[in-house]
Structures are given as structure tokens and as C-alpha cells.
N, C-alpha and C positions, 0 to 999 in steps of 0.2 A: 292362211285361210282358217276360219273358225270351223269347229267340228260339225256344227248343226246349221251352217248357212243355208238359207232358203227353205228350211224345214219349218213346219208348223206343228205345234204340240199342245195337247191338253193334259193338265196335271190336276188330278182330283185330290181333295183334302190338302190343298196347297196353302192354307192359311197359317199353319204352324208346322214345326218339326221337319220330318223328312220331305214332305211335299213342298214346303216352303223352300228348302235347300235345293230341291230338284228344279223348281220353277226358276229360281234366280240363276242357277248354274246353267240351265238350258239357255236362258236369255243371254247370259255372258257369252255363250258359245254360238250366238247368232240366230237362235230359233225365235219364231214368233210364238209366244206362249199365251195360252188361255189358262189361267189358274182359277180353279173353282173350289168352293167350300160352302157349308151351310150357315156359316157365321159371317155377317157383313163386317164386323169390327176387325176381324183378323185379315180379311181381304183388303180393307182400307189401309191397315198397317203394312201389308205386304206391298201394295201399290206405291205407298210413300217411300218405303225403303228401296224399292227398285228405282224409283225416280231419283233418289239421292245418289244412287250408284250409277246413274246415267243409263239405266235399262228401261225397256218398255215391256211391261207385263199387263195384259188385259185380264180383267177379273169378272167373275159372274157367280151369283148365287146358285147352288145346285145341291139338292138333297138326294143322296144316292138311294133313298128308299122310295123315290117318286119317279116312275118311268117317264112321265111327261117332261120333268125337269132334266132327266138324263138325255132324252131326245133332243131337247132344246140345246143342251150343252154341246152335243156332237154336231148340231147344225151350225152353231155359231162361227167356229173358224172357217167353215166352208163358205158361209155367207160373207165373212169379213175378208178372207184371204183366198178363197177359191179352192182350198184343198185341206186335207188332214193327213199328216204324215205319221205322227206319233201319239199314241194314247198311253198315258201312265195312270194305272188304276192304283192310287195310293190310299184313298180314303178307307179308314177302318176303325173299328171299336174293339175294345177288350170285353171279356166276360168278367165274373168275379171268382174265377178258379173253382166253380162248382163241378163236382163229378156228375155223371149223367142222371143219377137218381134224384138229384136235388136241383137240377136246372128248371127254372120256371119256363112254361110255354112262351110267355111274353118275351123273356130274355133271349131264349133260343131263337125265336122268330126275328128279333131285332138284329142279333149278331149275324145271322145267315142273310138277312135282307141287305145289310150294309156291306158285309165282307165278301158275299158270294153272289147274290142276285144283282146287286148294283154293278159290279164289274162285268157280269154276264151281259147285262142289258147294254152297258156302254160298248162292250166289244161287238155285240150283235149289230147295234146301230152303226158303229164305226166301220165295220166290215162292209156295210152297204155302200160306203164311199170308197173304201180301199180296194175291194175286189175288182170293180170295173177298171180301176187304173193299174191293177196288178202290182200294187205297191203299198206297203203299210207296215208299221212296227208297233207292237203291243208289248208293254212292260207291266206286269202285275207284281205289286208288292205283297209278297206272302210273309213268311216268318219261319224261323226254325221250329216254331210250333206246328207248322205244316209238315215237318219232316220227322218229328218225334211226338211222343204222347205225354211228355212230362214237363211241358213249358208253360201250360195254361189250363183252363178249364175245358170241359167237354164241348161247349159251343164254339169258343174261339178255335180250338184245336181242329174241330171238324170243318169249320169254314175255311181254314187255311190249307188243310189237306185237300179239300175239294177244289179250292182255287188253283193249287198246283196241278191237279189232274186236269182241270179245264185248260190251263196253260199248255200242258203237254199235248193234249188232244188237238187244240187249236194250231199249235205250231206244227204238228204232224199233218193234219188234214189239209192245211193250206200251204204247205212247203213248196208246192209247184205252181202256186198262184201269186208269188211275189210278196207273200205275207210272212213276217216273222213274229213269234210270240214267245216271250221268255218271262221268267219270274226271278225275283230276288228274295232270298230268305235271310233277312237280318236277324241278329241276336239282340241282346239288350242294347237300347239306344236312348240317348238323352232327348226324349220328346215328351209330349203331353198326353200320350194315349192311355196312361194309367191314372190320370187325374180323377177319373170318375169312379175309381175303385175305392171302396170303403175298407182301408187297410186294417181298421180296428174290428171289423166283423167279417173277416175272411172265413171261408169254410175250414173247419179243422184239418181236413185232409190236405189243404194247400200247405199248411205249415209242416205237416208230417211227411208228405210225399213229394211236393213240388219244390218248395223253397230250399231244401238241402242241396239240390242240384245247382243252385245259384252260386255256391261256394267255388265251383269248378269254372265259373265265368272269368276270363282273364281280365276283362274290363268292359265298361260301357262305351259304345262308339259315339262319335259326334255325327249328327245327321249328314254333314258334308262328306264324310267318308263313304257312306252308303250312296249318297247322290252321285258320287263319282262312278260307281258301278252302273247306275242308271245311265249316266252319260255314255259309258262305253257301250252299253246295250243299244242305245239310241243312235250311235254313230256308225259310220261305215266300217269302223275297225272291228266290228263284231258281225260282219256280213254273213259268216258261216256259222253263227251261234243261233240255234233255233230249237224251240221245244225244251229248253234247258232251265235248270234252277241254279242260279249262282248264289252260294252261301256267303254271307258277309257277317261273320260273328267273332272274328279274331281267334277261331279255333275252338270255340266252346263245344260245338256239336261233335268234335273229334274225341271228346272224353268218353 
């Protein structure tokens, strides 16, 4: 029997990187998967790849900055399959490593909107379905940047610290209501999240204060390695894991 047979799951930011790995891995393990992203081209490629592997993955455009699109995303699996079992909040964006004195209002608001407000709304809407059934599983993709202060700029670091706090509060508050909520804190990973960063014009403090710590990183992970952690949290094997943060960084944070 597959680990996620008869389960339905939403995976956000699923067009590339970790989200893509999670969507395909969940589908291989028997889940009915709705994969969302704000780019149609990457969803088309995901759907094609899934079909070539003999997997069925539904896709949908959804911008995590737009509450109406998030609400429609949460409604879709309920409309298609009659239930929603698992929500994976993976969509996220980086900042440009700016310390707080130099963060623009626009960048701060965008990072918080995508990395924190989007997951908050998705969780809130999903719980509207999960609580009456007394069953649901929420997995938030945080970062070791949410556990330490020296892995990104002020905006990204704040958004991931807040997401971890939201995860812990949700897991605790609904522990007797059949809901589990956990987070994964990956380290460096081979994804596209840093593509938008202008590496030629980084803040001087990034090179001075943040980048020296990268020398202690044992290696960069493959997204499938972290997706396997998400599979564990989504499965019944983790039935007593709740309100927790599982670090998947090869030991980087231990330095």
C-alpha cells in the first residue's frame, strides 16, 4: 500500500524545485495532487513530466499574494475530490540580503505577503474544511533562516521566523481537533529561489557577515531529499509529530 493512498493534497509553488519534487513524490505515493504556481509554463512542464511518469497531477494558477486566488485554490480539491487532507505551503521568495536599515518598504511587503500572509490565508481557508472533519495535515516550508539570523536578509529571516511561530501555534491550538501542523527548515538546496537575486549588487554586509557562514555548509541538498521529509510528515508514520520544525540541512545549523 502506498503511503498517501486516498489522500488529497495541495502543493504551492510546485512548478519548480522543492515544490515540484513534493508534488511528484506525493503523486507516486498515491495522493491526488493539486499543484499550484503563479507561472503557467512551469505548471505545463510539471504536468507533462508527471504524465510521462504515469502520474496524475492537477495544476492551477495561483498567486500567493492574492486572497481570492488562494481561496479558489483551497476550494478546488474539495470541488474535484470532495476533501482536502494535506496542505503544503511551499511557495516563497528570497530577499536581497539587506539588513533592516536598508530594506525597501516594497521588498519587505512583498516578502511578507508571499512567505507569511499567503500561507496564513491558505491555512485559514483550509482549516474551514479540515476542522469540521476533525482531520487535516499542514506542512509549511520554512528555512534555517527561520531558526537563525545569519542566513538571509531582514525580510526573509523575519518571514520564516514568523512562519515557524505560526506553525507551532497552529499545531498546539488544534492538537485536540485532529489537525497536525509542522514545518520543515531546509538549508541550502539546488532550487531556483535565488534566481531573482542580483549577485553583483549584494549589500556589502552580506559578503561581510552572511556569506562567511556558507563555508560551514556541508553541501547543497537535492530537492528530493527534502521532499522525502515532507512525505514523512504527510504520512501516518508521523502521526505523533505536531507543532514541530524538522531541520533538513545536512548538519549546517549544528555549527
